[in-house]
All heavy atoms as an XYZ file, in Angstrom:
797
protein
N       4.158      4.113     16.821
C       2.716      4.090     17.037
C       2.020      3.228     15.987
O       1.029      2.599     16.263
C       2.190      5.529     17.004
C       0.805      5.661     17.560
S       0.239      7.368     17.648
C       1.200      7.978     19.004
N       2.586      3.177     14.773
C       1.982      2.390     13.707
C       2.132      0.893     13.973
O       1.321      0.096     13.541
C       2.608      2.769     12.340
C       2.110      1.864     11.238
C       2.292      4.210     12.015
N       3.164      0.523     14.736
C       3.387     -0.890     15.015
C       2.179     -1.541     15.682
O       1.940     -2.729     15.530
C       4.616     -1.076     15.917
C       5.904     -0.599     15.314
C       6.128      0.898     15.528
O       5.624      1.469     16.517
O       6.787      1.508     14.685
N       1.419     -0.756     16.435
C       0.258     -1.298     17.127
C      -1.001     -1.255     16.269
O      -1.997     -1.858     16.602
C       0.002     -0.529     18.439
O      -0.252      0.830     18.126
C       1.191     -0.643     19.375
N      -0.946     -0.520     15.174
C      -2.114     -0.416     14.294
C      -2.257     -1.695     13.482
O      -1.278     -2.308     13.084
C      -1.975      0.783     13.367
N      -3.482     -2.071     13.220
C      -3.767     -3.299     12.477
C      -4.092     -2.964     11.027
O      -4.908     -2.092     10.750
C      -4.951     -4.024     13.114
C      -5.314     -5.301     12.401
C      -6.557     -5.971     12.982
O      -7.133     -5.448     13.948
O      -6.936     -7.017     12.439
N      -3.435     -3.674     10.117
C      -3.719     -3.522      8.693
C      -4.865     -4.455      8.338
O      -4.820     -5.644      8.639
C      -2.483     -3.865      7.854
C      -2.676     -3.776      6.347
C      -2.907     -2.330      5.925
C      -1.479     -4.348      5.629
N      -5.885     -3.907      7.691
C      -7.056     -4.691      7.310
C      -7.182     -4.674      5.794
O      -7.114     -3.611      5.171
C      -8.337     -4.107      7.942
C      -8.243     -4.179      9.468
C      -9.581     -4.830      7.434
C      -9.308     -3.389     10.186
N      -7.351     -5.849      5.203
C      -7.631     -5.950      3.771
C      -9.141     -6.080      3.628
O      -9.707     -7.147      3.823
C      -6.923     -7.160      3.166
C      -7.189     -7.322      1.675
O      -7.898     -6.476      1.086
O      -6.692     -8.295      1.100
N      -9.783     -4.976      3.315
C     -11.230     -4.949      3.154
C     -11.529     -5.305      1.695
O     -11.612     -4.430      0.839
C     -11.770     -3.564      3.517
C     -13.271     -3.489      3.472
O     -13.923     -4.283      2.795
N     -13.831     -2.526      4.190
N     -11.649     -6.600      1.411
C     -11.836     -7.020      0.016
C     -13.201     -6.649     -0.535
O     -13.375     -6.558     -1.750
C     -11.519     -8.499     -0.183
C     -12.298     -9.419      0.728
O     -12.947     -8.934      1.664
O     -12.236    -10.634      0.514
N     -14.192     -6.388      0.318
C     -15.495     -5.940     -0.159
C     -15.382     -4.554     -0.799
O     -15.928     -4.309     -1.878
C     -16.517     -5.911      0.991
C     -17.865     -5.420      0.572
C     -18.696     -6.214     -0.221
C     -18.315     -4.163      0.943
C     -19.947     -5.755     -0.628
C     -19.555     -3.692      0.551
C     -20.375     -4.498     -0.237
N     -14.662     -3.645     -0.137
C     -14.467     -2.296     -0.673
C     -13.192     -2.190     -1.511
O     -12.895     -1.131     -2.051
C     -14.399     -1.272      0.470
C     -15.675     -1.086      1.267
C     -15.459     -0.115      2.424
C     -16.792     -0.577      0.367
N     -12.444     -3.278     -1.609
C     -11.183     -3.348     -2.354
C     -10.227     -2.247     -1.904
O      -9.783     -1.421     -2.683
C     -11.425     -3.281     -3.857
C     -12.127     -4.505     -4.390
C     -12.233     -4.487     -5.888
N     -12.687     -3.233     -6.428
C     -13.907     -2.990     -6.885
N     -14.787     -3.945     -6.896
N     -14.236     -1.815     -7.357
N      -9.903     -2.305     -0.600
C      -8.951     -1.346     -0.062
C      -8.277     -1.911      1.181
O      -8.855     -2.710      1.900
C      -9.623     -0.014      0.258
C     -10.690     -0.087      1.322
C     -11.477      1.204      1.444
O     -11.515      2.017      0.528
N     -12.106      1.406      2.580
N      -7.028     -1.486      1.374
C      -6.317     -1.762      2.616
C      -6.622     -0.601      3.541
O      -6.676      0.556      3.103
C      -4.805     -1.850      2.372
C      -4.403     -3.043      1.572
C      -4.108     -2.923      0.227
C      -4.309     -4.292      2.164
C      -3.735     -4.017     -0.521
C      -3.934     -5.404      1.423
C      -3.648     -5.264      0.081
N      -6.813     -0.903      4.825
C      -7.185      0.128      5.788
C      -6.310      0.028      7.027
O      -5.954     -1.069      7.460
C      -8.639     -0.048      6.224
C      -9.630     -0.039      5.099
C     -11.031     -0.432      5.512
O     -11.217     -1.021      6.606
O     -11.959     -0.165      4.723
N      -5.987      1.192      7.583
C      -5.272      1.251      8.846
C      -5.763      2.483      9.596
O      -5.828      3.568      9.027
C      -3.758      1.325      8.629
C      -2.967      1.233      9.916
S      -1.175      1.245      9.646
C      -0.909     -0.443      9.136
N      -6.123      2.290     10.856
C      -6.613      3.396     11.685
C      -5.500      3.932     12.563
O      -4.652      3.186     13.043
C      -7.749      2.926     12.590
O      -8.885      2.637     11.830
N      -5.538      5.251     12.750
C      -4.626      5.898     13.687
C      -5.365      7.062     14.322
O      -5.902      7.921     13.609
C      -3.374      6.397     12.978
C      -2.393      7.054     13.909
S      -0.895      7.425     13.025
C       0.101      7.965     14.373
N      -5.410      7.057     15.628
C      -6.082      8.124     16.385
C      -7.525      8.330     15.925
O      -8.007      9.454     15.821
C      -5.302      9.443     16.279
C      -3.897      9.340     16.858
O      -3.705      8.529     17.784
O      -3.008     10.059     16.369
N      -8.212      7.252     15.577
C      -9.609      7.329     15.173
C      -9.833      7.748     13.732
O     -10.964      7.955     13.316
N      -8.769      7.881     12.954
C      -8.879      8.266     11.546
C      -8.427      7.106     10.669
O      -7.489      6.393     11.006
C      -8.042      9.510     11.257
C      -8.437     10.682     12.094
N      -9.576     11.420     11.853
C      -7.867     11.232     13.188
C      -9.682     12.369     12.759
N      -8.658     12.274     13.582
N      -9.092      6.928      9.533
C      -8.852      5.778      8.668
C      -8.069      6.173      7.421
O      -8.519      7.009      6.633
C     -10.192      5.157      8.259
C     -10.137      3.845      7.504
C      -9.567      2.745      8.387
C     -11.532      3.461      7.026
N      -6.905      5.554      7.252
C      -6.116      5.723      6.024
C      -6.424      4.533      5.130
O      -6.657      3.420      5.615
C      -4.633      5.776      6.357
N      -6.419      4.769      3.801
C      -6.817      3.712      2.862
C      -5.903      3.695      1.641
O      -5.413      4.738      1.218
C      -8.244      3.939      2.371
C      -9.280      4.052      3.449
C     -10.640      4.334      2.874
C     -10.859      5.834      2.840
N     -12.219      6.224      2.557
N      -5.730      2.512      1.094
C      -5.123      2.339     -0.219
C      -6.110      1.518     -1.028
O      -6.371      0.359     -0.701
C      -3.759      1.631     -0.159
C      -2.749      2.486      0.597
C      -3.260      1.329     -1.574
C      -1.387      1.847      0.745
N      -6.670      2.125     -2.063
C      -7.632      1.425     -2.916
C      -6.875      0.575     -3.925
O      -5.786      0.944     -4.368
C      -8.516      2.438     -3.631
C      -9.368      3.240     -2.673
C     -10.183      4.321     -3.354
O     -10.085      4.485     -4.595
O     -10.932      5.009     -2.639
N      -7.467     -0.571     -4.268
C      -6.802     -1.461     -5.215
C      -7.793     -2.156     -6.128
O      -8.995     -2.190     -5.879
C      -5.930     -2.493     -4.491
C      -6.681     -3.515     -3.650
C      -7.232     -4.655     -4.221
C      -6.821     -3.354     -2.285
C      -7.899     -5.596     -3.452
C      -7.475     -4.283     -1.495
C      -8.011     -5.410     -2.090
O      -8.677     -6.339     -1.321
N      -7.230     -2.726     -7.193
C      -7.988     -3.549     -8.125
C      -7.162     -4.812     -8.346
O      -5.953     -4.739     -8.545
C      -8.181     -2.800     -9.445
O      -8.778     -3.634    -10.403
N      -7.801     -5.945     -8.310
C      -7.115     -7.228     -8.447
C      -7.462     -7.845     -9.793
O      -8.632     -8.022    -10.109
C      -7.558     -8.144     -7.308
C      -6.743     -9.381     -7.002
C      -5.294     -9.023     -6.715
C      -7.334    -10.103     -5.811
N      -6.419     -8.138    -10.600
C      -6.632     -8.722    -11.926
C      -5.509     -9.701    -12.239
O      -4.337     -9.308    -12.261
C      -6.653     -7.635    -12.998
C      -7.730     -6.615    -12.818
C      -7.606     -5.473    -13.823
O      -6.777     -5.500    -14.713
N      -8.436     -4.470    -13.662
N      -5.835    -10.931    -12.498
C      -4.898    -11.949    -12.965
C      -3.559    -11.935    -12.235
O      -2.524    -11.673    -12.817
C      -4.655    -11.788    -14.466
C      -5.900    -11.971    -15.302
C      -5.610    -11.781    -16.776
O      -4.429    -11.758    -17.165
O      -6.571    -11.665    -17.539
N      -3.539    -12.215    -10.961
C      -2.326    -12.308    -10.150
C      -1.560    -10.988    -10.052
O      -0.378    -10.959     -9.744
C      -1.395    -13.425    -10.644
C      -2.029    -14.801    -10.709
C      -2.424    -15.387     -9.391
N      -1.297    -15.432     -8.457
C      -1.438    -15.465     -7.146
N      -2.634    -15.457     -6.605
N      -0.403    -15.508     -6.357
N      -2.237     -9.888    -10.375
C      -1.659     -8.551    -10.227
C      -2.604     -7.726     -9.366
O      -3.819     -7.809     -9.508
C      -1.499     -7.853    -11.580
C      -0.445     -8.422    -12.459
C      -0.303     -7.570    -13.711
C       0.502     -8.285    -14.741
N      -0.271     -8.710    -15.879
N      -1.996     -6.903     -8.512
C      -2.792     -5.982     -7.716
C      -2.383     -4.564     -8.125
O      -1.209     -4.218     -8.106
C      -2.633     -6.233     -6.201
C      -3.612     -5.370     -5.409
C      -1.213     -6.069     -5.731
C      -3.804     -5.791     -3.972
N      -3.354     -3.792     -8.575
C      -3.140     -2.415     -8.996
C      -3.471     -1.517     -7.812
O      -4.622     -1.473     -7.377
C      -4.037     -2.061    -10.184
C      -3.672     -2.775    -11.446
C      -4.018     -4.105    -11.646
C      -2.970     -2.115    -12.449
C      -3.682     -4.770    -12.811
C      -2.624     -2.771    -13.620
C      -2.983     -4.105    -13.802
N      -2.466     -0.818     -7.284
C      -2.678      0.102     -6.171
C      -2.994      1.466     -6.781
O      -2.131      2.124     -7.352
C      -1.431      0.159     -5.290
C      -1.016     -1.194     -4.695
C       0.271     -1.057     -3.894
C      -2.122     -1.785     -3.846
N      -4.257      1.849     -6.682
C      -4.752      2.984     -7.458
C      -4.841      4.308     -6.707
O      -4.799      5.364     -7.341
C      -6.138      2.667     -8.041
O      -7.027      2.353     -6.967
C      -6.071      1.500     -9.004
N      -4.980      4.273     -5.390
C      -5.187      5.531     -4.677
C      -4.779      5.390     -3.214
O      -5.143      4.417     -2.561
C      -6.662      5.919     -4.763
C      -6.980      7.311     -4.336
C      -8.445      7.607     -4.652
C      -8.761      9.063     -4.483
N     -10.172      9.329     -4.747
N      -4.035      6.375     -2.727
C      -3.641      6.439     -1.318
C      -4.367      7.606     -0.681
O      -4.282      8.742     -1.173
C      -2.123      6.625     -1.198
C      -1.572      6.927      0.195
C      -1.799      5.742      1.134
C      -0.100      7.270      0.125
N      -5.090      7.328      0.401
C      -5.839      8.375      1.099
C      -5.415      8.374      2.568
O      -5.672      7.400      3.288
C      -7.363      8.146      1.003
C      -7.791      8.085     -0.461
C      -8.126      9.231      1.758
C      -9.160      7.500     -0.683
N      -4.737      9.447      2.980
C      -4.340      9.616      4.375
C      -4.974     10.913      4.858
O      -4.672     11.982      4.334
C      -2.805      9.681      4.534
C      -2.425      9.904      5.990
C      -2.155      8.403      4.008
N      -5.869     10.824      5.841
C      -6.545     12.032      6.334
C      -5.551     13.072      6.861
O      -4.496     12.721      7.391
C      -7.434     11.515      7.469
C      -7.566     10.056      7.241
C      -6.315      9.629      6.533
N      -5.893     14.342      6.717
C      -5.045     15.437      7.203
C      -4.786     15.333      8.705
O      -3.756     15.790      9.195
C      -5.715     16.781      6.917
C      -5.837     17.124      5.470
C      -6.611     18.423      5.263
O      -7.006     19.068      6.259
O      -6.807     18.786      4.094
N      -5.719     14.741      9.427
C      -5.594     14.647     10.884
C      -4.449     13.732     11.313
O      -3.989     13.815     12.448
C      -6.907     14.140     11.505
C      -8.057     15.098     11.355
C      -8.781     14.985     10.010
O      -8.463     14.080      9.221
O      -9.662     15.819      9.756
N      -3.998     12.859     10.429
C      -2.861     11.990     10.749
C      -1.602     12.772     10.404
O      -1.243     12.935      9.241
C      -2.923     10.656      9.975
C      -4.186      9.883     10.362
C      -1.678      9.828     10.250
C      -4.375      8.578      9.627
N      -0.941     13.269     11.434
C       0.209     14.148     11.242
C       1.541     13.445     11.484
O       2.588     14.056     11.315
C       0.111     15.373     12.168
O       0.006     14.918     13.523
C      -1.100     16.231     11.804
N       1.528     12.200     11.877
C       2.759     11.435     12.107
C       3.510     11.310     10.774
O       2.985     10.763      9.806
C       2.414     10.062     12.672
C       3.630      9.235     13.027
O       4.759      9.642     12.694
O       3.449      8.172     13.647
N       4.720     11.831     10.727
C       5.496     11.853      9.488
C       5.818     10.463      8.947
O       5.944     10.279      7.743
C       6.809     12.616      9.693
C       6.575     14.086      9.987
O       5.524     14.620      9.574
O       7.444     14.698     10.632
N       5.970      9.500      9.819
C       6.353      8.156      9.371
C       5.151      7.267      9.079
O       5.318      6.150      8.588
C       7.237      7.463     10.426
O       6.491      7.339     11.637
C       8.519      8.250     10.670
N       3.942      7.738      9.356
C       2.770      6.888      9.188
C       2.617      6.379      7.750
O       2.400      5.194      7.520
C       1.481      7.607      9.610
C       0.253      6.790      9.361
C      -0.125      5.805     10.252
C      -0.508      6.960      8.213
C      -1.257      5.014     10.013
C      -1.628      6.181      7.964
C      -1.992      5.208      8.873
N       2.722      7.282      6.776
C       2.504      6.905      5.377
C       3.489      5.816      4.948
O       3.101      4.828      4.347
C       2.640      8.130      4.477
C       2.150      7.902      3.066
C       2.358      9.105      2.170
C       1.530     10.277      2.586
N       1.610     11.412      1.659
N       4.757      6.000      5.296
C       5.778      5.008      4.938
C       5.496      3.669      5.624
O       5.534      2.616      4.991
C       7.167      5.507      5.318
C       8.269      4.513      4.981
C       9.624      5.035      5.407
C      10.684      4.033      5.072
N      11.051      3.172      6.176
N       5.193      3.720      6.914
C       4.909      2.491      7.655
C       3.660      1.784      7.123
O       3.605      0.558      7.058
C       4.746      2.788      9.147
C       6.045      3.249      9.799
O       7.121      3.035      9.213
O       5.969      3.840     10.887
N       2.662      2.555      6.729
C       1.436      2.000      6.140
C       1.771      1.290      4.827
O       1.359      0.155      4.588
C       0.426      3.130      5.934
C      -0.908      2.725      5.365
C      -1.468      1.488      5.623
C      -1.625      3.610      4.578
C      -2.714      1.137      5.107
C      -2.866      3.277      4.059
C      -3.407      2.024      4.320
N       2.558      1.945      3.974
C       2.937      1.344      2.694
C       3.778      0.083      2.900
O       3.578     -0.918      2.210
C       3.686      2.357      1.830
C       2.806      3.443      1.222
C       3.646      4.589      0.691
C       1.922      2.881      0.134
N       4.698      0.107      3.848
C       5.515     -1.079      4.136
C       4.613     -2.238      4.560
O       4.767     -3.366      4.090
C       6.581     -0.777      5.215
C       7.193     -2.057      5.763
C       7.662      0.137      4.657
N       3.654     -1.976      5.444
C       2.741     -3.025      5.907
C       1.939     -3.603      4.747
O       1.767     -4.817      4.637
C       1.803     -2.467      6.982
N       1.467     -2.735      3.849
C       0.690     -3.193      2.693
C       1.562     -4.055      1.777
O       1.160     -5.139      1.365
C       0.082     -1.998      1.921
C      -0.455     -2.437      0.573
C      -1.024     -1.357      2.744
N       2.765     -3.597      1.473
C       3.647     -4.354      0.580
C       4.060     -5.687      1.201
O       4.172     -6.690      0.495
C       4.863     -3.520      0.182
C       4.621     -2.669     -1.022
C       3.955     -1.454     -0.909
C       5.026     -3.067     -2.280
C       3.700     -0.664     -2.015
C       4.782     -2.294     -3.399
C       4.119     -1.085     -3.266
N       4.274     -5.717      2.506
C       4.612     -6.986      3.167
C       3.444     -7.970      3.067
O       3.644     -9.154      2.812
C       4.999     -6.745      4.630
C       6.300     -5.993      4.806
C       7.508     -6.733      4.253
O       7.577     -7.962      4.386
O       8.386     -6.060      3.677
N       2.227     -7.489      3.254
C       1.057     -8.366      3.152
C       0.874     -8.861      1.721
O       0.562    -10.028      1.488
C      -0.206     -7.654      3.639
C      -1.417     -8.576      3.627
C      -2.568     -8.017      4.420
O      -2.385     -7.270      5.380
N      -3.778     -8.380      4.033
N       1.059     -7.976      0.745
C       0.940     -8.383     -0.658
C       2.019     -9.403     -0.988
O       1.769    -10.374     -1.703
C       1.033     -7.155     -1.592
C      -0.195     -6.267     -1.415
C       1.161     -7.599     -3.048
C      -0.091     -4.917     -2.107
N       3.219     -9.209     -0.462
C       4.323    -10.144     -0.700
C       4.005    -11.548     -0.231
O       4.409    -12.531     -0.865
N       3.275    -11.670      0.855
C       2.867    -12.980      1.352
C       1.868    -13.657      0.417
O       1.711    -14.868      0.443
C       2.262    -12.840      2.748
C       3.257    -12.406      3.796
C       2.597    -12.079      5.123
O       1.374    -12.305      5.269
O       3.315    -11.582      6.011
N       1.178    -12.873     -0.411
C       0.182    -13.406     -1.339
C       0.777    -13.789     -2.685
O       0.067    -14.291     -3.554
C      -0.914    -12.369     -1.582
O      -1.454    -11.923     -0.379
N       2.065    -13.504     -2.892
C       2.749    -13.785     -4.161
C       2.061    -13.126     -5.354
O       1.932    -13.723     -6.414
C       2.882    -15.288     -4.386
C       3.822    -15.915     -3.393
O       4.837    -15.317     -3.033
N       3.484    -17.103     -2.930
N       1.604    -11.897     -5.173
C       1.001    -11.128     -6.259
C       2.017    -10.125     -6.789
O       2.883     -9.659     -6.054
C      -0.228    -10.355     -5.763
C      -1.427    -11.165     -5.310
C      -2.467    -10.245     -4.674
C      -2.028    -11.913     -6.467
N       1.916     -9.790     -8.062
C       2.704     -8.700     -8.632
C       1.990     -7.392     -8.312
O       0.765     -7.342     -8.253
C       2.818     -8.848    -10.147
O       3.543    -10.000    -10.477
N       2.763     -6.329     -8.144
C       2.201     -5.038     -7.770
C       2.364     -4.050     -8.913
O       3.443     -3.895     -9.467
C       2.901     -4.480     -6.514
C       2.372     -3.107     -6.169
C       2.723     -5.418     -5.346
N       1.269     -3.369     -9.247
C       1.273     -2.298    -10.242
C       0.847     -1.011     -9.538
O      -0.343     -0.794     -9.312
C       0.301     -2.609    -11.382
C       0.773     -3.659    -12.331
S       2.219     -3.164    -13.276
C       1.615     -1.728    -14.125
N       1.807     -0.167     -9.143
C       1.425      1.085     -8.490
C       1.021      2.130     -9.526
O       1.835      2.562    -10.333
C       2.704      1.491     -7.762
C       3.807      0.861     -8.525
C       3.239     -0.379     -9.162
N      -0.245      2.509     -9.548
C      -0.713      3.518    -10.501
C      -0.861      4.884     -9.845
O      -1.056      5.864    -10.538
C      -2.050      3.094    -11.144
O      -3.027      2.936    -10.127
C      -1.897      1.792    -11.907
N      -0.759      4.943     -8.543
C      -0.806      6.193     -7.791
C       0.617      6.760     -7.724
O       1.545      6.028     -7.383
C      -1.348      5.907     -6.391
S      -1.176      7.240     -5.213
N       0.815      8.041     -8.046
C       2.164      8.622     -8.034
C       2.900      8.479     -6.695
O       4.097      8.224     -6.661
C       1.930     10.102     -8.369
C       0.624     10.127     -9.072
C      -0.186      9.000     -8.509
N       2.206      8.634     -5.595
C       2.835      8.526     -4.273
C       3.346      7.112     -4.029
O       4.444      6.921     -3.502
C       1.833      8.920     -3.163
O       1.311     10.214     -3.449
C       2.482      8.909     -1.808
N       2.557      6.129     -4.420
C       2.969      4.736     -4.230
C       4.101      4.386     -5.189
O       5.048      3.686     -4.809
C       1.765      3.792     -4.384
C       0.711      4.113     -3.310
C       2.202      2.338     -4.287
C      -0.604      3.397     -3.474
N       4.059      4.881     -6.428
C       5.140      4.645     -7.386
C       6.448      5.238     -6.865
O       7.509      4.618     -6.979
C       4.778      5.240     -8.745
N       6.385      6.417     -6.277
C       7.575      7.048     -5.698
C       8.134      6.198     -4.563
O       9.349      6.042     -4.432
C       7.223      8.450     -5.194
C       8.383      9.202     -4.619
C       7.964     10.581     -4.166
C       9.123     11.310     -3.518
N       8.718     12.619     -3.016
N       7.261      5.631     -3.747
C       7.687      4.756     -2.660
C       8.429      3.533     -3.212
O       9.474      3.150     -2.699
C       6.467      4.314     -1.836
C       6.768      3.250     -0.824
C       7.387      3.561      0.374
C       6.442      1.922     -1.077
C       7.675      2.575      1.310
C       6.717      0.932     -0.149
C       7.333      1.261      1.048
N       7.903      2.940     -4.275
C       8.542      1.760     -4.877
C       9.901      2.137     -5.455
O      10.878      1.402     -5.289
C       7.630      1.122     -5.954
C       8.363      0.025     -6.705
C       6.365      0.570     -5.319
N       9.987      3.284     -6.133
C      11.270      3.742     -6.695
C      12.327      3.877     -5.613
O      13.491      3.601     -5.836
C      11.097      5.084     -7.400
C      10.712      4.968     -8.841
C      10.877      6.292     -9.574
N      10.107      7.393     -9.000
C       8.847      7.666     -9.276
N       8.172      6.906    -10.133
N       8.235      8.686     -8.718
N      11.930      4.310     -4.441
C      12.870      4.528     -3.350
C      13.162      3.301     -2.511
O      13.972      3.360     -1.585
N      12.515      2.183     -2.795
C      12.699      0.963     -2.004
C      12.956     -0.222     -2.919
O      12.020     -0.874     -3.396
C      11.464      0.701     -1.133
C      11.320      1.733     -0.047
O      11.973      1.652      0.982
N      10.487      2.734     -0.283
N      14.204     -0.492     -3.139
C      14.618     -1.574     -4.042
C      13.967     -2.910     -3.674
O      13.631     -3.702     -4.546
C      16.136     -1.700     -3.991
C      16.688     -2.755     -4.884
C      18.172     -2.707     -4.860
N      18.581     -1.468     -5.503
C      19.652     -1.363     -6.241
N      20.431     -2.381     -6.410
N      19.956     -0.215     -6.805
N      13.774     -3.126     -2.395
C      13.187     -4.384     -1.917
C      11.826     -4.664     -2.567
O      11.486     -5.806     -2.846
C      13.030     -4.302     -0.397
C      12.339     -5.468      0.235
C      12.227     -5.256      1.727
C      11.493     -6.390      2.385
N      11.358     -6.209      3.828
N      11.052     -3.613     -2.830
C       9.710     -3.791     -3.375
C       9.662     -3.725     -4.901
O       8.655     -4.091     -5.502
C       8.748     -2.786     -2.752
C       8.697     -2.928     -1.247
C       9.099     -1.899     -0.412
C       8.311     -4.126     -0.662
C       9.084     -2.048      0.966
C       8.300     -4.289      0.705
C       8.683     -3.248      1.521
O       8.674     -3.409      2.879
N      10.745     -3.286     -5.529
C      10.793     -3.254     -6.993
C      10.671     -4.653     -7.574
O      10.134     -4.842     -8.656
C      12.085     -2.605     -7.486
C      12.079     -1.113     -7.414
C      13.338     -0.550     -8.042
C      13.321      0.950     -7.998
N      14.511      1.532     -8.625
N      11.160     -5.652     -6.833
C      11.077     -7.032     -7.326
C       9.641     -7.540     -7.388
O       9.362     -8.551     -8.018
C      11.935     -7.962     -6.477
C      11.490     -8.073     -5.029
C      12.344     -9.051     -4.234
N      12.191     -8.911     -2.815
C      11.140     -9.261     -2.106
N      10.104     -9.791     -2.703
N      11.091     -9.096     -0.801
N       8.724     -6.816     -6.781
C       7.310     -7.215     -6.790
C       6.594     -6.728     -8.056
O       5.441     -7.098     -8.286
C       6.611     -6.697     -5.537
C       7.146     -7.318     -4.263
S       6.458     -6.586     -2.757
C       4.770     -7.184     -2.861
N       7.267     -5.901     -8.854
C       6.668     -5.425    -10.105
C       6.593     -6.567    -11.117
O       7.455     -7.457    -11.107
C       7.505     -4.284    -10.695
C       7.598     -3.005     -9.859
C       8.601     -2.057    -10.477
C       6.244     -2.351     -9.721
N       5.612     -6.556    -12.005
C       5.534     -7.590    -13.038
C       6.759     -7.511    -13.954
O       7.363     -6.449    -14.115
C       4.261     -7.244    -13.813
C       3.473     -6.372    -12.917
C       4.460     -5.655    -12.056
N       7.096     -8.630    -14.574
C       8.216     -8.694    -15.493
C       8.035     -7.661    -16.604
O       6.959     -7.530    -17.177
C       8.334    -10.112    -16.091
C       9.423    -10.170    -17.149
C       8.588    -11.134    -14.996
N       9.088     -6.890    -16.862
C       9.056     -5.900    -17.927
C       8.551     -4.532    -17.520
O       8.617     -3.591    -18.298
N       8.071     -4.381    -16.306
C       7.558     -3.093    -15.841
C       8.669     -2.378    -15.081
O       9.302     -2.947    -14.203
C       6.323     -3.265    -14.938
C       5.910     -1.947    -14.309
C       5.181     -3.870    -15.711
N       8.894     -1.129    -15.457
C       9.888     -0.295    -14.780
C       9.207      0.964    -14.272
O       8.329      1.509    -14.930
C      11.008      0.076    -15.737
C      11.762     -1.119    -16.246
C      12.746     -0.691    -17.257
N      14.073     -0.895    -16.706
C      15.173     -0.578    -17.332
N      15.115     -0.010    -18.507
N      16.332     -0.800    -16.782
N       9.687      1.405    -13.139
C       9.139      2.645    -12.561
C      10.286      3.615    -12.358
O      11.309      3.305    -11.877
C       8.419      2.378    -11.248
C       7.186      1.561    -11.508
C       8.056      3.657    -10.577
C       6.338      1.303    -10.307
């Protein structure tokens, strides 16, 4: 179901957004010197699809990867996702370990 959802980079509000069943999930970020700090993940309780959060994070990381930015996950949930996905660990800035 997430495959049909569109990922939006709302740079005015500095957040990635994805809608599912009329509810908006968000990842807030801050952009500084070729680094993007992912600060907060908000998934409404109404989104009960177990794979939604993972698919949302994958979509966000793929989009960031196209921008050639380093990723600094400051939200515990996002840091846990990076720890579990070796593919995205390479997006961390040099010298940063999670």
